[in-house]
C-alpha positions in Angstrom: 150.7 41.2 71.3 152.6 40.6 67.8 156.2 40.9 68.5 158.8 42.7 66.6 162.4 41.8 66.4 165.4 42.8 64.4 165.1 39.6 62.3 161.7 41.0 61.0 163.4 44.3 60.1 166.0 42.6 58.2 164.0 40.4 56.2 161.9 43.2 55.1 165.1 44.8 54.2 165.5 41.9 51.3 161.9 42.6 50.4 161.7 46.2 50.0 165.4 46.1 48.2 165.1 47.6 44.6 161.3 48.7 45.1 161.6 51.6 47.3 163.6 54.8 47.0 166.9 54.4 49.1 166.6 57.5 51.9 168.2 60.8 50.7 170.5 62.2 53.6 171.1 65.9 54.2 173.7 67.6 56.6 171.8 70.5 57.9 173.1 73.3 60.5 172.2 72.3 64.1 169.3 73.9 65.5 168.8 75.0 69.5 165.8 75.6 71.4 164.6 79.3 70.9 164.6 79.9 74.8 168.1 79.7 75.0 169.1 82.5 72.7 171.1 85.1 74.0 169.1 87.9 73.0 165.8 86.8 73.6 164.2 87.4 70.2 162.6 84.8 68.3 164.8 85.0 65.4 168.3 84.9 67.2 171.4 87.3 67.2 170.8 91.0 66.3 166.9 90.6 66.1 166.6 88.7 62.9 163.6 87.7 61.8 164.5 84.4 59.9 162.2 81.5 61.3 164.1 79.0 62.8 167.7 80.2 62.6 169.9 78.6 65.0 172.0 80.0 67.5 175.7 80.1 67.4 177.0 76.9 69.9 179.5 79.3 71.6 176.6 81.9 72.3 174.9 79.0 74.1 178.3 78.2 76.0 178.3 74.6 74.7 180.3 72.8 72.0 177.9 72.1 69.0 176.7 68.7 67.4 176.1 67.0 64.2 172.6 67.4 62.2 171.5 65.4 59.5 167.8 65.3 57.9 166.5 62.1 56.5 164.7 63.2 53.6 162.1 60.4 53.7 159.4 62.8 52.4 161.0 62.0 49.0 159.8 58.6 49.2 157.4 56.9 46.7 153.7 58.5 47.7 155.2 61.1 49.7 156.2 59.2 52.8 157.8 56.4 54.5 154.5 54.5 54.7 155.4 52.9 51.3 158.1 50.9 52.9 155.6 48.9 55.3 153.1 48.4 52.3 155.5 47.0 50.2 157.2 44.4 53.0 153.4 43.6 54.0 152.1 42.5 50.8 155.5 40.9 49.6 155.5 38.7 52.8 152.1 37.9 52.1 152.9 36.9 48.7 156.0 34.7 49.8 153.4 33.0 52.3 150.9 32.2 50.0 148.4 34.2 51.9 147.3 36.9 49.3 143.7 36.0 47.9 142.4 36.6 44.6 140.2 39.6 46.4 143.6 41.6 46.9 144.4 43.9 49.6 141.9 46.2 51.4 142.5 49.1 54.0 140.6 52.2 55.6 142.6 55.0 55.1 142.7 58.2 52.9 146.1 59.1 54.4 149.3 58.0 53.7 149.0 54.3 54.6 146.0 54.2 52.0 147.9 55.9 49.2 151.0 53.4 50.0 148.7 50.5 50.1 147.3 51.1 46.7 151.1 52.1 45.4 152.6 49.2 46.6 149.6 46.5 45.1 150.0 48.4 41.9 153.4 47.4 41.9 152.6 44.2 42.7 149.6 43.4 40.5 147.4 43.1 43.1 143.7 44.8 43.7 143.6 47.2 46.2 140.3 48.4 47.9 140.4 51.2 49.9 137.3 52.5 52.1 137.0 56.4 53.0 133.9 58.3 54.4 132.0 60.3 52.2 133.5 63.5 53.5 137.0 62.4 52.1 138.5 65.3 50.0 137.9 64.9 46.2 142.1 65.1 45.8 142.4 62.2 48.0 140.1 60.1 46.2 141.4 60.9 42.8 145.1 60.3 44.1 144.0 56.6 45.4 142.4 56.2 42.1 145.5 57.3 40.3 147.2 54.7 41.6 144.3 52.1 40.5 142.6 52.0 43.5 138.9 50.6 43.7 137.9 53.7 46.2 134.8 53.0 48.0 133.0 55.9 50.0 130.9 54.9 53.2 129.4 56.7 56.1 130.5 60.1 57.2 133.2 59.3 59.6 136.3 57.1 59.6 134.8 54.6 62.0 132.1 53.5 59.4 134.6 53.4 56.5 136.6 51.1 58.9 133.5 48.9 59.5 132.9 48.4 55.9 136.3 47.8 55.4 136.6 45.0 57.8 133.0 43.6 56.4 134.5 43.8 53.3 137.4 41.8 54.3 135.3 39.0 55.8 132.9 38.7 52.9 135.3 38.6 50.3 138.7 37.1 51.5 140.5 40.1 50.7 143.8 41.0 52.8 143.0 43.3 55.5 145.9 45.6 55.8 146.5 48.1 58.9 148.1 51.8 58.8 150.5 51.1 61.6 149.5 48.3 63.7 151.2 45.3 62.1 154.8 43.7 62.6 155.1 43.5 58.8 154.0 47.2 58.4 156.4 48.4 61.2 159.4 46.4 60.3 159.3 47.8 56.8 159.3 51.5 58.2 162.1 49.9 60.2 164.4 49.7 57.2 164.5 53.4 56.9 167.0 53.2 59.8 168.9 50.5 58.3 169.8 53.0 55.6 170.5 55.8 58.0 172.8 53.7 59.8 174.7 52.9 56.7 175.0 56.3 55.2 175.9 58.2 58.6 178.7 56.5 60.3 178.9 56.8 63.9 175.3 57.8 64.1 174.4 58.5 68.2 170.5 59.1 68.0 167.7 59.5 65.4 164.4 61.5 65.9 161.2 60.3 64.8 157.5 61.5 65.3 154.9 59.3 66.5 151.1 58.7 65.8 150.1 54.9 65.9 153.7 53.9 66.4 154.4 52.1 63.4 157.7 54.2 62.3 158.9 54.4 65.8 158.6 50.9 66.5 160.4 49.6 63.5 163.0 52.4 63.8 163.6 52.0 67.3 163.7 48.0 67.2 166.7 48.3 64.6 168.2 51.1 66.2 168.6 49.5 69.5 170.7 46.9 67.5 173.1 49.0 66.3 173.2 50.9 69.7 171.3 54.2 68.2 169.1 56.2 70.9 165.6 56.7 69.6 164.0 59.8 70.4 160.2 59.7 69.9 158.3 63.0 69.6 154.5 63.7 69.8 152.3 66.8 69.5 151.1 67.6 73.0 147.5 66.9 71.9 148.2 63.9 70.2 149.9 61.9 72.7 148.8 58.3 72.7 152.2 57.1 72.9 152.7 59.0 76.4 149.5 58.1 77.9 150.4 54.6 77.1 153.3 54.7 79.1 151.7 56.7 81.7 148.7 53.6 82.1 151.1 50.7 81.3 148.9 49.8 78.3 147.9 51.4 74.9 144.8 53.5 76.1 142.5 55.5 73.7 143.0 59.5 73.8 141.3 62.6 72.3 143.2 63.8 69.6 143.2 67.4 68.6 146.7 69.0 67.0 147.8 70.4 63.9 149.4 67.4 63.0 146.4 65.2 63.8 146.1 64.3 59.7 149.2 62.2 60.3 149.6 61.7 63.7 146.3 61.5 65.1 146.0 57.7 66.3 143.6 57.5 68.8 145.6 54.3 70.3 149.3 53.2 70.2 150.6 49.9 69.1 151.5 47.5 71.5 154.9 47.2 69.8 155.2 50.6 70.1 154.6 50.6 73.6 157.1 47.8 74.2 159.6 50.0 72.3 159.3 52.9 74.5 159.9 51.3 77.5 163.4 50.4 76.4 166.4 52.3 78.1 167.5 53.4 74.8 164.5 55.6 73.9 163.4 59.1 75.0 159.7 60.4 74.6 158.7 63.9 74.8 156.1 66.3 73.6 155.7 69.4 72.0 153.2 72.2 71.2 151.6 72.8 67.9 152.9 76.4 68.0 156.5 75.0 67.8 155.5 72.4 65.2 153.9 75.0 62.7 157.0 77.4 63.4 159.5 74.7 62.4 157.3 73.4 59.5 157.5 77.1 58.1 161.3 77.3 59.0 162.1 74.4 57.1 160.3 76.0 54.0 161.9 79.5 54.8 165.3 78.1 55.5 165.7 75.1 53.1 162.6 75.4 50.8 161.6 71.9 51.9 157.8 71.5 51.9 156.8 69.0 54.7 153.5 67.9 56.9 153.3 68.9 60.3 153.9 65.1 61.4 157.4 65.8 59.6 158.0 69.0 61.5 157.1 67.3 64.6 160.3 65.4 64.7 162.7 68.5 64.4 160.4 70.4 67.0 161.9 68.1 69.6 165.2 69.7 69.1 164.1 73.0 68.8 161.5 73.0 71.5 164.2 71.6 73.8 163.2 68.4 74.8 166.0 66.8 73.8 169.2 68.6 73.6 172.3 66.4 71.8 175.6 66.4 73.6 178.9 67.7 72.3 179.6 66.2 69.3 176.8 63.9 68.9 175.2 62.6 65.5 171.8 63.5 65.4 169.7 62.2 62.5 166.0 63.9 62.2 163.4 62.1 59.9 161.1 64.3 57.5 158.5 61.6 57.5 156.2 63.1 55.1 155.1 65.8 52.3 151.7 64.9 51.8 150.3 68.8 52.6 148.8 71.9 51.2 151.6 74.1 50.9 149.3 77.2 50.2 149.9 78.3 53.7 153.8 78.4 53.3 153.8 81.3 50.9 
């Protein structure tokens, strides 16, 4: 297993400084589990139909807590992935391991966009492999970042195989969406910024797919005595399955958030992080993820991916209930989504 340490995150902070956008932090009204609302209505007191409207703490019989939202969807390319991509390429440049063939990745999602962006920033060629079925809008956006886009096969596995063959033949540096210590350490820089912005932060809540964001954030959070809550959709539960098996295992993927959180296997670094005492893991249903995503739009005019809504659903579904006065930050990790279903 390639290990991940806090020193890796600190080194990443230096590499990404002045190249990624500092995370924006917004205070928000605390949210509470819907099943605790006094009148039993989905909208809260008085039967209001405002989605996600929080019940007052006194109605719950408990003091409130402080909630903050980390608006990481404002990052370059629309997700936290830009951090890991920048760190990955800069580290290889410093080590002299970037070839003239550039970098390659098989991804039509956030990781591919981030890789293409970071390569463009460094003047490095990026070759991105996608299945022929990839949406045209994704292909065009990748090309807009200057990537050489190659469409191969009808499934992701075929595109991945072509990417691996290309890396072996050309000498291009093969990147990964999440399972690499440099990628995870880059993601961990988000926690370093958040910790500085929110004095006394107690808990950070993140969604989990393959585990790059979670592993990086949890590694940095542990250094500062901050609890990490890792949230997965019920049917994209690679981390939950790995914890049960004691090792990363393949899982079936079927969730509204699968486009971002649909990794079939979690990284070993994420499993290691999840086994620590300062980490909580939980599952949330798709229905709550959809409801929370709509509530973020209705209540705050925030358009986010289902992956970002998954993290907040960890609070609204009741999986994690903050204590009195606890300072909690929920990471809204990306916004590469079709907003037409929100209006």
